[in-house]
Backbone as numpy.savetxt, mean C-alpha at the origin, in Angstrom:
# Nx Ny Nz CAx CAy CAz Cx Cy Cz
9.59 -18.22 4.09 8.75 -17.04 4.09 9.63 -15.79 4.09
9.31 -14.85 3.26 10.08 -13.62 3.14 9.56 -12.60 4.15
10.48 -11.84 4.74 10.10 -10.78 5.67 9.82 -9.50 4.89
8.67 -8.89 5.17 8.32 -7.63 4.54 8.70 -6.48 5.45
9.29 -5.45 4.87 9.61 -4.25 5.62 8.47 -3.26 5.45
8.19 -2.51 6.46 7.10 -1.54 6.40 7.60 -0.17 6.83
7.04 0.84 6.23 7.29 2.23 6.63 5.94 2.79 7.03
5.93 3.55 8.11 4.69 4.09 8.60 4.79 5.61 8.73
3.72 6.30 8.40 3.60 7.72 8.66 2.36 7.89 9.52
2.51 8.56 10.63 1.36 8.79 11.51 0.49 9.87 10.88
-0.62 9.45 10.31 -1.49 10.36 9.57 -1.96 11.51 10.45
-2.23 11.24 11.71 -2.73 12.28 12.61 -1.72 13.39 12.86
-0.46 13.15 12.53 0.56 14.16 12.82 0.90 15.03 11.62
0.34 14.73 10.45 0.59 15.56 9.28 -0.74 15.92 8.63
-0.78 17.07 7.97 -2.04 17.49 7.37 -2.38 16.66 6.14
-3.62 16.79 5.67 -4.11 15.98 4.57 -3.28 16.09 3.31
-2.86 17.30 2.96 -2.06 17.49 1.74 -0.70 16.82 1.88
-0.09 16.94 3.04 1.21 16.29 3.26 1.06 14.77 3.26
-0.04 14.26 3.83 -0.28 12.82 3.85 -0.46 12.30 2.43
-1.19 13.05 1.61 -1.39 12.66 0.22 -0.07 12.67 -0.54
0.74 13.69 -0.34 2.05 13.75 -1.00 2.93 12.58 -0.60
2.89 12.23 0.69 3.68 11.10 1.18 3.20 9.80 0.53
1.89 9.60 0.48 1.34 8.38 -0.14 1.71 8.32 -1.61
1.59 9.43 -2.33 1.95 9.45 -3.75 3.42 9.14 -3.97
4.26 9.64 -3.09 5.70 9.34 -3.19 5.93 7.83 -3.16
5.31 7.15 -2.17 5.54 5.71 -2.03 4.87 4.93 -3.14
3.72 5.36 -3.61 3.08 4.69 -4.75 3.96 4.78 -5.98
4.55 5.94 -6.21 5.44 6.11 -7.37 6.67 5.23 -7.27
7.06 4.88 -6.04 8.21 4.00 -5.82 7.83 2.53 -5.94
6.54 2.26 -6.16 6.09 0.87 -6.29 5.79 0.20 -4.97
5.56 1.00 -3.94 5.29 0.45 -2.61 3.79 0.27 -2.38
3.46 -0.51 -1.38 2.09 -0.71 -0.94 1.75 0.41 0.05
0.58 1.01 -0.10 0.15 2.09 0.78 -1.16 1.68 1.46
-1.24 1.91 2.76 -2.47 1.66 3.52 -3.16 3.00 3.74
-4.49 2.97 3.71 -5.26 4.21 3.89 -6.56 3.90 4.62
-7.02 4.84 5.44 -8.25 4.59 6.20 -9.49 4.73 5.32
-10.49 3.92 5.62 -11.81 4.05 5.00 -12.81 4.26 6.14
-14.08 4.22 5.86 -15.08 4.40 6.91 -15.03 3.33 7.99
-14.68 2.11 7.61 -14.75 1.00 8.58 -13.43 0.30 8.84
-12.58 0.16 7.85 -11.31 -0.55 7.99 -10.23 0.19 7.22
-9.04 -0.33 7.23 -7.98 0.22 6.39 -7.95 -0.53 5.07
-7.71 0.19 4.00 -7.53 -0.40 2.69 -6.05 -0.40 2.35
-5.67 -1.18 1.38 -4.30 -1.17 0.88 -4.36 -0.99 -0.63
-3.37 -0.32 -1.17 -3.37 -0.09 -2.60 -1.97 0.03 -3.16
-1.89 -0.15 -4.46 -0.64 -0.01 -5.21 -0.98 0.57 -6.58
0.03 0.90 -7.33 -0.16 1.29 -8.73 -0.38 0.03 -9.54
-1.50 -0.04 -10.24 -1.80 -1.25 -11.02 -0.90 -1.37 -12.25
-0.25 -0.28 -12.64 0.64 -0.32 -13.79 2.08 -0.63 -13.39
2.28 -1.07 -12.17 3.61 -1.40 -11.65 3.58 -2.86 -11.19
3.96 -3.80 -12.08 3.85 -5.23 -11.77 4.51 -5.66 -10.46
5.66 -5.09 -10.13 6.33 -5.47 -8.88 5.51 -5.01 -7.67
4.84 -3.87 -7.79 4.00 -3.39 -6.70 2.79 -4.30 -6.51
2.20 -4.74 -7.60 1.06 -5.66 -7.51 1.52 -6.97 -6.86
2.70 -7.43 -7.21 3.25 -8.64 -6.60 3.44 -8.44 -5.10
3.95 -7.25 -4.69 4.11 -6.96 -3.26 2.77 -6.98 -2.53
1.73 -6.47 -3.19 0.41 -6.46 -2.57 -0.08 -7.89 -2.32
0.06 -8.75 -3.31 -0.32 -10.15 -3.13 0.47 -10.77 -1.98
1.76 -10.48 -1.93 2.62 -11.04 -0.89 2.21 -10.51 0.49
1.94 -9.21 0.57 1.56 -8.62 1.85 0.25 -9.18 2.36
-0.67 -9.49 1.44 -1.95 -10.05 1.82 -1.90 -11.57 2.00
-0.78 -12.19 1.63 -0.67 -13.64 1.72 -1.63 -14.33 0.76
-1.84 -13.72 -0.39 -2.83 -14.20 -1.35 -2.13 -14.88 -2.53
-2.58 -16.07 -2.93 -1.97 -16.74 -4.08 -2.13 -15.90 -5.35
-1.13 -15.92 -6.18 -1.14 -15.12 -7.42 -2.27 -15.51 -8.37
-2.75 -16.74 -8.27 -3.81 -17.18 -9.18 -5.22 -16.86 -8.65
-5.30 -16.19 -7.51 -6.58 -15.79 -6.93 -6.69 -14.26 -7.01
-7.61 -13.78 -7.83 -7.75 -12.35 -8.07 -8.05 -11.58 -6.78
-7.61 -10.35 -6.75 -7.94 -9.47 -5.61 -9.38 -9.00 -5.76
-10.09 -8.88 -4.65 -11.47 -8.41 -4.72 -11.55 -6.93 -5.07
C-alpha cells in the first residue's frame, strides 16, 4: 500500500478569495482538493489531468474499473 501525503489549509483562517486561489493552485498542480458542501466534504481534481484522476481513485481506495459517482 502506498502512503499518500496530504497538505491542509485551514479554510477558517483565510478569506474566500484566498481559499479559492489556494485550491486552484493545487488543482493546477494535479493534486486532489477537498471542499465543504452542505452536508459532507467533497473531493475533486482536474478531469483533464490523468495523474490527478489516478490520485483521486487512490485516495478513495476505489478500483480503476469502477466509475466515480
